[in-house]
N, C-alpha and C positions, 0 to 999 in steps of 0.2 A: 624524411616524410615522402611517401610515394602515393600516387593516386591508384586506387584499387578498383573502383567501379564508379559508374555515373548513372544517376536517375534523371529522367526527363518527364515532367508532369505538365501537360497542357491544362490551362485553367480558363474559365470564362466567368467574368464578373460584370453584372449589369451597371449601366449608368442610372442615375436618378431621373434623368430625362435624356432624350436623344441628342446627340451632337450632330449638327448639320454643317456641312462645308460645301465648297464648290463641286466636289466629286461625288457627293451623296450624303447619306445619313446613316449613322451607326448607333446601335443600342447599348454598346458596352465594349469591353476590352477582352481579347483572347490572347494570352501570352503563354510562354513556356518557362516553367521553373526548372532550374538546373541545380542538381545536388552532386557535388564531387565528394566521394568517400575516400578516406586515406587509411594507411596501415597503422596510424597512431590514434585512430578513432575520431579525428576532427572531420567535420563536414563543411564544405564551402558552398555558399549559396550564390546563385546567379539568376538572372532573368533576361530572357530573349523576347523581344517584342514581336507580335504576330503580323509583320509586314513582309511581303504583300499579303500573306495569309498565315495563320497559325499552322496548318498542315504542311505548308512549304517549309517554314522555319523548323518545324519538328523533324522533317525529313533531312534537312541540312544538318541539324545537330546529330541525328542518328548516324549520318555518314562520317561526321567529324570525331565523335567520341572514342572510337577505337584507337585513335592516335594518342590519346591521353593516358591510357593505362600504363602504369609503371613509371610514369614521369614525375619529376620533382616539381611541385607547383610553384616553387620559387623562380623557376626558369620561364618567366612570362614572355620575354622576347623570343626565346628559341621556340617555345610552343606555338606562339602566334605565327611566327615565320614559317614553321613547319606546316601549319594549317593552310597558309596562303599558297605554299608550293604544291599543295594537293588540289589545285584547281581554283581556289577561291580568290586568288589574285585577279582572275578574269571575270569574276562574278561578285563584285564587291557589294552591290546594293543589298543582295540577300545575304551574302557571306558575312559582311560586317555585323549585321544584326545577330546572327548566330554566334559568331566569334565573341561578341561583347558579352553574351550570356555566360559563356565559358570563362572568359578572361576575368570578369568581375568575381566569379567564384574562386579563381586562383588567388586574387587579392584578398578575398575573405579568409581563405586558408592561411595566407602569409601573415595577415594581421593577427589571426587567432593564435598561430604558432608563436608569434613574437610577443603576444600579450599587449598589442598596440592597436589603436584605431587606424584605419587605412590612411587617414589624412596625415598622420605622423610619418608615414612611409613615403608620402608624396611631397615632403618639404615642410609639413606642419601647417596649422591653421592661421590664416590672416584675420579671420572673423569667426565667431561662434554661431552666427545666424546668416541665412541666405534668403533674400526676398523672392517672392513668387507672385504672379498675377492672379486675378480671378477671371475666369472665362464666363462671359455672359452668353448663354446659348441662344441660337437663332429662334425668334418667335416674333410676334407683333411688336412694333417699335415701343408702344407704351408699356407693354409687359417687360421688355428689356430694360426700360428706364426704371421700373419698379425694382427689378432685381439688382440694378446698379446701386440704388439707394440702400438695399439690404446689405450689399457687399461693403459699401463705404461705412455703414454702421458697425461692421465687424472690424474696422480698422484697416481695410484693404486700401492700398494706395495706387494700385495699377489695375486697370480694367482692360479686357481683351475681347474682341468680337470678330467673327468671321464676316467677310463681305465678298462681293463678287457676284451678287444675285441680281443686279440691275441697278442702274444709276439712281433712280428715284428711291428704291428701297434701301440701298446702301446709305444714302444721305440721311434718310429718315431715321435709320437705326443709330447711326453715329450721333446725330443731333440729339436723339432721346437719351442716349447714354451720357453724352457730355453734359446735357442740362441736368440730369438726375445726379450725376457724380459730382458736379461742381467744378470750379476752376482749378482747385488744388490737386485733383486726382489726374493721374496720367491715363490717357486712353490710346490704345494701339489697335491697329486693324491688320487682318491677314487676308489677302485676296487669293492665296493658294493657286497662283498662276492663272487667274481667271482672265487677264486682260492682254491684248496686244500692246506693244509699246505706246502707240498713239492713244489708245483707251486709257492706259495707265497714267500718262501725262495729264490727260483731260480730267480723270477722276481724282487724282491727287490734288489738282488745283481746286476742284470743287470741295474737297475735304479739308483743305488747308485752314479755313476759318475756324475749324473746331479744335485747333491746336493739338494735332495728332502727335504722339510721341514718335512713332515711326509706322511705315507701311511695310508689311512683311510679304516677300515673294510676289511682287505685282505681276511678273511676266513668267514665261516658260522657263523651267529649270535648265533647259537645253540650250538656251540662247543667252550666253554670257554678254554678248555685245548689246543685246536689248536691255539687259539689266543695267549695264554701264551707261547706256543712252538715257534711260529714265533717271538714274541717279544724278547724272550730269546736269539735268535741268530742273530737278525737284528741289523745292524749298523745304520739303519734309524729309527727314532721314529715311533711308531705304535699308531694310534688313534682308539678308539672304539666308534662306533655309534649305529648300530643296536643292538649290544651286550649291550649297555647302556640304554635299553628301560625303565627300572624302577629303583627306588632307591635301590632295592634289587640286581639288576644286577650290579649296580655301586659298591655296597659294595663287591660283589663277585670279581669284577675286581681288586679292591684294595687288597683284601685278597690274590689273586693269582698272583698279580703283572703282570697282563695280558696286560696292555697298559700303554703308556706314557702320553696320552692325552685322556680326556673324551669329547665326542661330544654328547650332549643331549639338550633337550629344554623343555619348559613348556608343550608341547603336549605329549611328550613321558612320562614324569613323573607325569603329572596330575595337573598342575597349577603353578602359580608364586611362591607361598609359598613353594611348593614341590621342584621347581627348585632352589630356594634360599637354601633350606636345603641340596640338593645334592651338590651345589657349596661349602657349608660349610664343608660337609663331605670330599670332595676332597681337600679343602684347608688344612685340618688337615693331609691328606695323601700326601701333597705337589704335587698335580696333577693339571695342568691347566684344565679349563673347557671352551669349546667353544660352542656357540649356534648352534645347528643343524637346518636346515630348510627343512621341508617337501614341502614347497611352501607357505611361509608366505606373507600375504598382510599387509597393513599399520597398522591395529589394533594390530595384533600379533607382528609385528616388534616393535611397540612402547612399548608393554608390556615387551618384552624381554630386551629392552634398560634399563628399570628401574631396572631389576634384575642385568643385567651384570654390570651396572655402580656402583652398591652397593657392589660388591664383589671384594676382592683383587686378585683373581686368574682367572679372566675371560677376561682380556683385553690385555694380553701380546702378543696374537696372534689374527689373524682376525677370526671373526665368519662368519657363512654362511647366505646368503640371496639370494632370487630370484628377488629382486626388479629391478636388472639390466635387467631382462628378460621380465617383464610384459609390455603390451601395455599401461595400465593405472592402477592407484590405485583407492581406494574407500574412501580415507580419505583426510581431510584438517587439517592442512597444509600437503602437500605432503613431504615425507622424501627426503631430498636433500643431496647427497653425496658430501663431500669435501675431496679430496685426500684419498678416500677410507674409510672415517669415517662418522658416523651419530651422530648427536647431541641428547642428552637426552631431551625429551620434558619437558618444565617447567610449562605448564598449569595444573590446577587441574585434578586429575585422571590420566588416561593414557596419556592425553595431545593431543589427536586427536579427531576429530568429523567426522561423515560420510559426504561424498559428495553425497547427495541424488540422484543427476542426474546420477552419475557414478554407484551408487548402483542399481538404476532402470535399467540402461542399462545392467549391468552385470547379474541381475536377469532375465531379459527378454532373454538374451543369454542362460542362463541355461535352461529356459523353452523351448526355441526354439531348441537348439542344444544338450541339456543334459549336462552331466558332461564331462570334459576332464579327463579321467582316469589317475591316477598317473602311471599306468603300460602301458597304451597306446598300441601301435602296435609294433611288432618287427621292429628293425631299418632296413632301406633300405640301401643296399651297392652299389646301382646303381649311 
């Protein structure tokens, strides 16, 4: 089996309502769908997230794809190493996201050729379902409380909200979600690097009475010492996301004991095999790993499910998803939540196929409206 051609399709899909975080506000997801065609007629599907922007990732993919033609998709290690030697070793934050879109398409082809779901090629499933959180979007505190009640009524057991908007507002939002969700529901918060170390220590102490599951990325991703300092004095567990961008970053976190939980994904570390390796590294360090989401659609979600279900340290807590937010997906079958969990696909490869009508609609929206920037516009407080 040889790769004969590659199709790249940028898509834009709206959110049901805007997502607001410390860096701005965005209206939806713009990602790039990868299709690897082969000489035996099989097509491998991948998805590259649009960070820092969809046009940048599309340009990166366009530069990488000539390296794939004529290659055997089984050779995942040699193909990814080749791509890194062509300059992406030095530009990992963009390169990893592009490489992940290609690499998961390789695994889709390998699984389809073998007649096996990818999870069976990664060691086999330890579980058939993986838990995910429900994201309560930023709005008035009482409205966030009402959404928390609706989520809990659906059987959701973990609620997530963005903070870092100011001490008074942060406390009010967390208090409303905790009260509405009840004592049995887990509540986690993500500051997205909003605080200095001193601010983080102060704010975490103010939030501690609400029994927070963990605080995600309280300080700058570039200051590992600051993260370690906050973790050392915090009674609330600390999760590292932006700081966990590459496998080398994760190794540094372990060495410095800078976090209690690792939040990363195949896009940050450069593919499913790299993600599996990072999960193993953290397993030996007795750290749980949760899947981070830049804004995953159905292909990337399926790919992550295969990795998460094959590792012993990835399903004790809920991973991240944007599937609750999007107006529609681009795959069949559509991922369906049951009490906050998703089932691992059983079909060969990643276990999903493109819904071509939805892909066409999403691609036309990208051409018509452009990308929905992950950084968007500053949030409106009116």
